C-alpha positions as CSV (number, residue, x, y, z in Angstrom):
1,M,-16.2,188.4,211.2
2,T,-13.1,189.2,213.2
3,G,-10.0,187.5,212.2
4,R,-7.3,186.0,214.9
5,P,-5.2,188.2,216.5
6,L,-1.6,188.5,215.4
7,S,-0.5,187.2,218.8
8,S,-2.4,183.9,218.4
9,P,-0.4,180.8,218.7
10,A,-1.1,179.8,215.0
11,V,0.4,182.7,213.8
12,I,3.5,182.6,216.0
13,A,4.1,179.1,214.9
14,A,3.8,180.0,211.3
15,L,6.3,182.9,211.8
16,A,8.8,180.7,213.6
17,L,8.8,178.1,210.7
18,F,9.3,181.0,208.3
19,F,12.3,182.6,209.9
20,A,13.6,179.0,210.4
21,A,13.6,178.0,206.9
22,P,16.9,178.0,205.1
23,V,17.9,181.0,203.1
24,A,19.9,180.3,200.0
25,V,23.1,181.5,199.6
26,A,25.1,181.7,196.7
27,Q,28.2,179.8,196.7
28,Q,31.0,178.6,194.6
29,P,30.9,175.2,193.2
30,S,33.7,172.8,194.1
31,A,34.1,171.4,190.4
32,P,35.5,174.5,188.5
33,V,38.0,175.3,191.5
34,E,39.3,171.7,191.5
35,A,39.4,171.7,187.6
36,A,41.5,175.0,187.5
37,A,43.9,173.5,190.1
38,R,44.3,170.1,188.2
39,A,45.0,171.9,184.8
40,L,48.0,173.8,186.3
41,I,49.5,170.6,187.8
42,E,48.9,168.7,184.7
43,E,51.0,171.7,182.9
44,K,53.8,171.8,185.6
45,T,54.2,168.0,185.5
46,R,53.9,167.5,181.8
47,G,57.2,165.8,180.3
48,L,58.3,164.6,184.0
49,S,56.9,161.2,183.6
50,S,54.4,159.3,181.4
51,E,52.7,158.0,184.7
52,T,51.5,160.6,187.3
53,H,48.7,160.4,189.7
54,I,47.2,163.5,190.9
55,E,45.0,163.7,194.2
56,I,43.4,167.1,195.0
57,S,41.3,167.8,198.2
58,P,37.9,168.9,197.4
59,L,36.8,172.8,198.1
60,D,34.8,172.9,201.2
61,P,31.1,172.2,200.2
62,G,30.0,174.7,202.9
63,N,31.8,177.6,201.6
64,R,30.3,180.9,201.3
65,L,32.3,182.2,198.3
66,P,30.8,184.1,195.5
67,P,30.8,182.2,192.5
68,C,33.4,183.0,190.1
69,D,33.2,183.5,186.5
70,A,36.9,182.2,185.9
71,P,39.0,180.8,188.7
72,A,42.5,180.9,188.3
73,A,45.2,178.7,189.9
74,F,48.7,179.6,191.1
75,L,51.9,177.8,192.9
76,S,53.4,180.0,195.4
77,G,57.2,181.2,195.0
78,S,59.4,178.2,193.7
79,A,56.8,175.5,194.9
80,R,57.2,172.2,192.7
81,A,54.2,170.5,191.5
82,W,54.6,167.1,192.8
83,G,54.8,165.4,196.1
84,A,52.7,166.9,198.6
85,F,51.9,170.7,198.2
86,S,49.3,173.4,198.4
87,I,47.9,175.0,195.3
88,G,46.3,178.4,195.2
89,V,42.9,179.2,193.2
90,R,41.8,182.8,192.9
91,C,39.1,184.7,191.7
92,E,39.0,188.4,190.3
93,F,35.4,188.8,189.3
94,P,32.7,189.3,190.3
95,A,34.3,189.0,193.7
96,A,38.1,188.8,195.0
97,W,38.9,185.5,196.9
98,T,41.5,183.4,197.3
99,V,41.4,179.7,198.7
100,Y,44.3,177.0,199.0
101,L,43.6,173.1,198.1
102,Q,46.1,170.3,199.2
103,A,47.4,168.4,196.6
104,R,49.6,165.2,196.2
105,V,51.3,164.1,193.0
106,N,53.1,160.7,192.5
107,V,55.5,160.9,189.7
108,I,56.4,157.3,188.7
109,D,59.5,156.9,186.8
110,D,62.9,154.7,186.9
111,Y,66.0,155.7,189.0
112,L,69.3,154.2,189.8
113,V,70.1,151.9,192.9
114,A,73.2,150.4,193.9
115,A,72.8,146.8,192.7
116,R,75.3,145.7,195.4
117,P,77.2,147.2,198.3
118,L,79.6,149.9,197.3
119,S,82.8,151.1,199.7
120,A,84.0,154.4,199.8
121,G,86.2,155.5,196.9
122,Q,85.0,152.5,194.7
123,I,84.6,153.7,190.8
124,I,81.0,153.0,189.7
125,G,80.7,150.7,186.8
126,P,77.7,149.3,185.0
127,A,77.4,146.2,187.0
128,D,77.0,148.2,190.3
129,L,73.7,149.8,189.1
130,E,70.3,148.7,188.6
131,H,67.1,150.6,187.6
132,R,64.1,150.7,190.2
133,R,60.7,152.0,189.3
134,G,58.6,154.2,191.7
135,D,57.5,157.5,193.2
136,I,60.5,159.9,192.4
137,A,58.4,162.7,194.3
138,A,59.1,161.0,197.3
139,L,62.8,160.9,196.9
140,P,65.5,163.6,196.8
141,D,65.6,166.0,194.3
142,D,69.2,165.1,193.1
143,L,68.1,161.5,192.2
144,L,70.1,160.1,189.5
145,T,68.1,158.5,186.7
146,D,70.8,157.9,184.0
147,A,73.5,155.3,184.0
148,S,75.8,157.8,182.4
149,Q,75.5,160.1,185.5
150,A,77.2,157.5,187.7
151,I,79.5,155.4,185.6
152,G,83.2,156.4,186.2
153,R,82.8,158.4,189.0
154,P,84.1,157.2,192.7
155,A,81.6,156.9,195.6
156,K,82.0,159.5,198.3
157,R,81.2,156.9,201.2
158,S,80.1,153.2,201.5
159,L,76.8,152.5,200.3
160,A,74.4,149.5,201.0
161,Q,73.0,147.6,198.5
162,G,69.5,148.9,197.2
163,T,70.6,152.8,198.1
164,A,68.8,155.0,195.6
165,L,71.8,157.0,194.2
166,Q,72.0,161.0,194.4
167,T,74.4,163.1,193.0
168,R,75.7,164.2,196.4
169,M,76.8,160.5,196.8
170,L,79.3,160.4,194.1
171,R,82.5,162.5,193.6
172,V,82.8,164.3,190.4
173,L,86.1,163.5,188.5
174,E,88.8,166.3,188.1
175,T,89.4,167.0,184.8
176,V,92.4,169.4,185.3
177,R,95.1,168.4,188.1
178,R,97.0,170.8,189.6
179,G,100.7,170.9,187.6
180,S,99.5,169.5,184.7
181,T,100.0,171.3,181.2
182,V,96.4,172.3,179.9
183,T,95.3,174.1,176.9
184,V,93.8,177.7,177.8
185,F,91.5,179.3,175.2
186,S,89.5,182.1,174.4
187,Q,86.7,182.6,171.7
188,G,84.1,184.9,170.4
189,E,81.8,185.0,167.4
190,A,84.8,185.5,164.9
191,F,88.0,184.6,166.5
192,R,89.5,181.9,168.8
193,V,92.9,182.2,170.8
194,S,94.5,179.4,172.7
195,N,97.7,178.9,174.6
196,A,99.5,176.5,176.8
197,G,99.7,176.8,180.5
198,R,100.4,175.0,183.9
199,A,97.3,174.5,186.1
200,L,97.6,175.9,189.5
201,N,95.0,174.0,191.2
202,S,92.7,170.8,190.5
203,A,89.2,171.3,188.9
204,A,86.3,169.3,188.0
205,P,84.1,170.5,185.0
206,G,82.6,173.8,185.6
207,E,84.7,174.8,188.5
208,A,87.6,177.7,188.3
209,V,91.2,176.9,187.8
210,R,93.9,179.2,187.9
211,V,96.6,178.7,184.9
212,R,100.3,180.3,184.7
213,L,101.0,181.1,181.2
214,P,104.6,180.9,179.7
215,N,105.2,184.6,180.2
216,N,104.2,184.1,184.0
217,Q,100.8,185.8,183.8
218,V,98.3,183.9,185.7
219,V,94.9,183.7,184.3
220,T,91.5,182.4,185.7
221,G,89.1,180.2,183.6
222,T,86.5,177.5,183.8
223,A,87.7,173.7,183.3
224,L,85.8,171.7,180.9
225,H,85.0,168.1,180.4
226,D,87.8,167.6,177.8
227,G,90.4,168.9,180.1
228,T,90.8,172.2,178.5
229,V,90.1,175.8,180.1
230,E,87.8,178.4,178.8
231,I,88.4,182.0,179.5
232,N,85.8,184.3,178.9
233,P,86.7,187.2,176.8
């Protein structure tokens, strides 16, 4: 008895079904990749607020990445881990690859707003401020969150009621005024030397100020919050 020739329609159909069957391809599961990204975000945002909401886009389920023993997440450059950003996950072994996931982190916290309209030059008082709670990740980086950062400082421009207050909106008060007599000092581990002099320019805390001493020597130092001037030894 002879078998059917290999070119018979039945054999051809069987071969077609065989080659059409899906071939299993090893691929990277999504969960470990997303877990690595979430762990890094939680580490970077720890201490920012008691209330954060993290959303991470899933890894493409159709990826062809070889499974990784220990995927590690990273942030590029000086990227901050809140708001909308990309987070990278890389593998070193058994095969090297890198993928990027899209993430969004909402940081819910209190911040300061103008409790009423403020005019340019107006000195900020406690009654001019109120706290509002919201997503500070969606607001500018120099947002003010503590009343002590604003009280006693004049507004640079007119501000509408409800405006979220930023450092750039308020003037820094000068602690050293041009022509005033100031104490100039220099100190180290075992010494402190001080003298009186006349300020040659006005300066806010942290800014440079030139001071003429009684012997007409001019020195440059840093204005401090108490109105003194520190000279580095």
